[in-house]
C-alpha positions as CSV (number, residue, x, y, z in Angstrom):
1,M,28.9,-9.3,5.4
2,A,25.6,-7.5,5.7
3,E,22.7,-8.9,3.8
4,K,21.8,-6.9,0.6
5,K,18.7,-6.8,-1.7
6,L,18.1,-5.3,-5.1
7,A,14.9,-3.3,-5.4
8,L,13.2,-0.8,-7.8
9,R,12.6,2.5,-6.0
10,I,10.1,5.0,-7.3
11,Y,8.9,8.4,-6.1
12,A,5.1,8.6,-6.7
13,E,2.8,11.5,-6.3
14,G,-0.9,12.0,-7.1
15,A,-3.6,14.7,-6.9
16,F,-6.7,13.2,-5.1
17,H,-6.9,9.6,-4.1
18,S,-9.5,7.5,-2.2
19,L,-8.4,4.1,-1.0
20,R,-11.6,2.8,0.6
21,I,-11.5,0.9,3.9
22,P,-13.6,-2.2,3.0
23,E,-15.5,-2.5,6.3
24,Q,-17.0,1.0,6.0
25,M,-20.2,1.9,4.1
26,T,-22.2,5.1,4.9
27,Y,-19.0,6.9,5.7
28,Q,-16.1,5.6,3.6
29,G,-12.8,6.3,5.2
30,S,-9.6,6.1,3.1
31,F,-6.3,4.3,3.8
32,Y,-3.3,6.6,3.6
33,Y,-1.3,3.7,2.2
34,P,-2.4,1.8,-0.9
35,P,-2.7,-1.9,-0.1
36,R,-0.4,-4.6,-1.5
37,T,-2.9,-5.7,-4.1
38,T,-3.2,-2.1,-5.4
39,L,0.6,-1.8,-5.8
40,I,0.8,-5.2,-7.5
41,G,-2.1,-4.1,-9.8
42,M,-0.2,-0.9,-10.7
43,A,2.9,-2.9,-11.5
44,G,0.7,-5.1,-13.7
45,A,-0.7,-2.1,-15.5
46,A,2.8,-0.8,-16.2
47,L,3.7,-4.2,-17.7
48,G,0.5,-4.4,-19.7
49,K,-1.1,-7.2,-17.8
50,E,-4.9,-7.6,-17.4
51,R,-6.3,-8.1,-13.9
52,Y,-6.8,-11.8,-14.4
53,E,-3.1,-12.1,-15.4
54,L,-1.7,-11.0,-12.0
55,E,-1.4,-14.4,-10.4
56,Q,2.4,-14.7,-11.1
57,L,3.1,-11.1,-9.9
58,Y,1.4,-11.8,-6.6
59,E,4.0,-14.7,-6.2
60,E,7.1,-13.0,-7.6
61,L,6.9,-9.4,-6.3
62,Q,7.5,-8.0,-2.8
63,V,6.4,-4.4,-2.2
64,G,7.3,-1.8,0.4
65,I,6.1,1.8,0.9
66,V,7.0,5.0,2.8
67,L,4.7,7.9,3.0
68,N,6.6,11.1,2.2
69,G,3.8,13.5,2.9
70,V,0.0,14.3,2.6
71,P,-0.7,18.1,2.4
72,G,-4.4,17.6,3.2
73,K,-7.5,15.6,3.4
74,A,-11.0,16.4,2.0
75,M,-14.5,14.9,2.2
76,D,-16.6,14.3,-0.9
77,L,-20.3,13.5,-1.3
78,W,-21.2,10.5,-3.4
79,R,-24.7,9.5,-4.6
80,I,-25.2,5.7,-4.9
81,V,-28.3,4.2,-6.6
82,K,-29.4,0.8,-5.4
83,P,-31.4,-1.1,-8.0
84,K,-34.2,-3.3,-6.8
85,K,-36.1,-5.8,-8.8
86,G,-39.7,-4.7,-9.5
87,V,-39.5,-1.5,-7.5
88,R,-38.1,2.0,-7.9
89,P,-34.4,2.2,-7.3
90,E,-33.3,3.7,-4.0
91,A,-30.7,6.5,-3.8
92,T,-28.5,7.3,-0.9
93,V,-25.7,9.8,-0.3
94,I,-22.4,8.7,1.4
95,L,-19.4,10.6,2.7
96,R,-16.0,9.6,1.2
97,D,-12.6,10.6,2.3
98,M,-10.2,12.0,-0.3
99,I,-6.5,12.2,0.3
100,Y,-5.0,15.3,-1.2
101,A,-1.6,15.1,-3.1
102,P,0.0,12.1,-1.3
103,H,3.7,11.5,-2.0
104,Y,5.2,8.1,-1.6
105,W,8.4,6.1,-2.0
106,L,7.5,2.8,-3.5
107,Y,9.8,-0.3,-3.5
108,F,9.4,-3.4,-5.6
109,S,11.7,-6.4,-5.2
110,S,12.0,-10.0,-6.6
111,K,14.3,-12.9,-6.4
112,K,14.7,-12.5,-10.2
113,Q,16.7,-9.5,-11.2
114,E,15.3,-9.5,-14.7
115,I,11.9,-8.9,-13.3
116,I,13.1,-5.8,-11.5
117,E,14.8,-4.5,-14.7
118,K,11.7,-5.1,-16.8
119,L,9.6,-3.4,-14.2
120,K,11.8,-0.3,-14.3
121,E,11.5,-0.1,-18.1
122,S,7.7,-0.5,-17.9
123,F,7.3,2.3,-15.3
124,L,9.3,4.6,-17.6
125,N,6.9,3.7,-20.5
126,P,3.8,2.1,-19.0
127,C,1.3,0.1,-21.2
128,F,-1.7,1.2,-19.2
129,A,-2.5,4.3,-17.1
130,L,-1.2,4.1,-13.6
131,T,-3.6,4.8,-10.7
132,L,-3.8,4.6,-7.0
133,G,-7.4,4.1,-5.9
134,K,-10.2,4.5,-8.4
135,S,-9.5,4.2,-12.1
136,D,-9.5,8.0,-12.7
137,E,-7.0,8.8,-10.0
138,L,-3.8,9.0,-11.9
139,V,-0.4,8.9,-10.2
140,L,2.8,10.4,-11.5
141,M,5.9,8.1,-11.2
142,K,9.3,9.9,-10.9
143,A,12.9,8.7,-11.0
144,P,12.6,4.9,-11.0
145,E,16.0,3.5,-10.1
146,I,17.4,0.1,-9.1
147,V,19.0,0.4,-5.6
148,D,20.9,-1.7,-3.2
149,L,19.1,-2.1,0.1
150,S,20.7,-3.1,3.4
151,R,19.3,-5.0,6.4
152,A,18.2,-2.6,9.1
153,E,19.6,-3.0,12.5
154,E,17.6,-4.5,15.3
155,W,15.3,-2.2,17.1
156,A,15.3,0.4,14.3
157,T,12.4,2.8,14.4
158,Y,9.8,2.6,11.6
159,R,7.4,5.5,10.9
160,W,5.2,6.6,8.0
161,T,5.2,3.1,6.6
162,V,3.4,-0.2,6.6
163,L,4.5,-3.2,8.8
164,P,3.3,-6.7,7.7
165,F,2.1,-7.8,11.1
166,D,-0.2,-6.8,14.0
167,Y,1.9,-4.6,16.2
168,K,-0.3,-5.3,19.2
169,E,0.4,-9.0,19.0
170,W,4.1,-8.3,18.5
171,Q,4.1,-6.0,21.6
172,K,2.8,-8.9,23.7
173,N,5.7,-11.1,22.5
174,G,8.3,-8.4,23.2
175,K,9.1,-8.0,19.5
176,C,8.2,-4.3,19.1
177,Q,7.4,-1.3,21.1
178,L,6.0,2.2,20.5
179,E,8.5,5.0,20.8
180,K,8.1,7.5,23.6
181,I,6.4,10.7,22.6
182,E,5.5,14.1,24.0
183,L,1.7,14.5,24.1
184,S,1.9,18.2,23.2
185,Q,-0.1,18.0,19.9
186,P,-2.6,15.7,18.2
187,I,-1.2,12.4,17.0
188,Q,-2.4,9.4,15.0
189,L,-1.5,6.1,16.6
190,P,-0.7,3.0,14.4
191,Q,-3.8,1.3,12.9
192,V,-4.1,-2.4,12.1
193,F,-6.1,-3.7,9.2
194,Q,-6.7,-7.3,7.9
195,L,-6.3,-7.1,4.1
196,P,-5.8,-9.5,1.2
197,R,-2.3,-10.2,0.1
198,A,-3.6,-11.5,-3.2
199,F,-6.8,-11.8,-5.2
200,E,-8.3,-14.6,-7.2
201,T,-8.2,-12.9,-10.6
202,K,-10.3,-15.0,-13.0
203,M,-11.8,-13.7,-16.2
204,E,-15.0,-12.7,-14.4
205,R,-15.2,-9.3,-12.8
206,K,-15.5,-10.5,-9.2
207,M,-12.3,-10.3,-7.1
208,R,-11.8,-12.1,-3.8
209,P,-9.0,-13.5,-1.7
210,R,-7.9,-16.9,-3.1
211,R,-7.3,-18.7,0.2
212,R,-7.5,-17.9,3.9
213,K,-3.7,-17.5,4.0
214,D,-4.0,-14.7,1.5
215,L,-5.4,-12.5,4.3
216,G,-2.8,-10.8,6.5
217,F,-2.5,-8.2,9.2
218,F,-0.9,-4.9,8.3
219,T,0.1,-2.1,10.7
220,H,-0.1,1.5,9.2
221,V,2.4,3.7,11.0
222,Y,2.2,7.5,11.1
223,E,4.1,10.0,13.2
224,V,4.4,7.7,16.2
225,G,7.2,5.3,15.3
226,I,7.4,1.6,16.2
227,K,10.7,0.1,17.3
228,V,11.0,-3.5,15.9
229,K,13.4,-6.2,17.0
230,D,13.4,-8.1,13.7
231,P,15.3,-6.1,11.0
232,G,13.5,-4.7,8.0
233,W,15.3,-2.9,5.2
234,Y,17.1,0.4,4.8
235,D,17.8,2.4,1.6
236,G,20.2,4.9,3.2
237,E,17.4,7.3,4.4
238,R,14.3,5.3,5.1
239,Y,13.4,2.1,7.1
240,F,10.6,-0.1,5.9
241,F,9.5,-3.8,5.5
242,F,8.6,-5.7,2.4
243,F,5.2,-7.4,2.4
């Protein structure tokens, strides 16, 4: 019998979002996909948890995401003031990417079914405002439902999603390969980022990865699909991995 998994599936859409790539400063590019910590934080907001109360959710929840569409991308100017002790503060202007009207399929899963059911109730009636990106970038959640997922077949093609590994390393080991494409139009190749899987969330405002193992490699896949030997998950329409 094929392996199954219960998950909460939600259709999410926003207006403008900016998910800053940490290594960039003067020009702040934006992820197209919210990181794992952002999705866990949004689940915590729905449940009414403060940032320093997310430790358990980092352990209990798995997340998955599929990008359903991005109608456009803009660039905004931000003025940042740098205070300096004893001298006049310096001001600088940076460029920041803004993602226009992204639409996502979000997936939340746990070994405990009661957590999934509680999360569904919370997204229908969230305690705090739900955002993707900065605190004023609200996101609209539609049609939360608990669905049965099936294991994907080997060498399924994954596109418009996030894979929880460095695809270049997996290519070397023969575990994945890029699909063949026609170079008749501009394309965006998969990108790899090293991002925290969890934060240390104490009462103080500073947030940082708790341990070295909480850093992981994530491949962001766009129109050029990746065929993966190890099976992910399938909801009847979309292939994705939990991470």
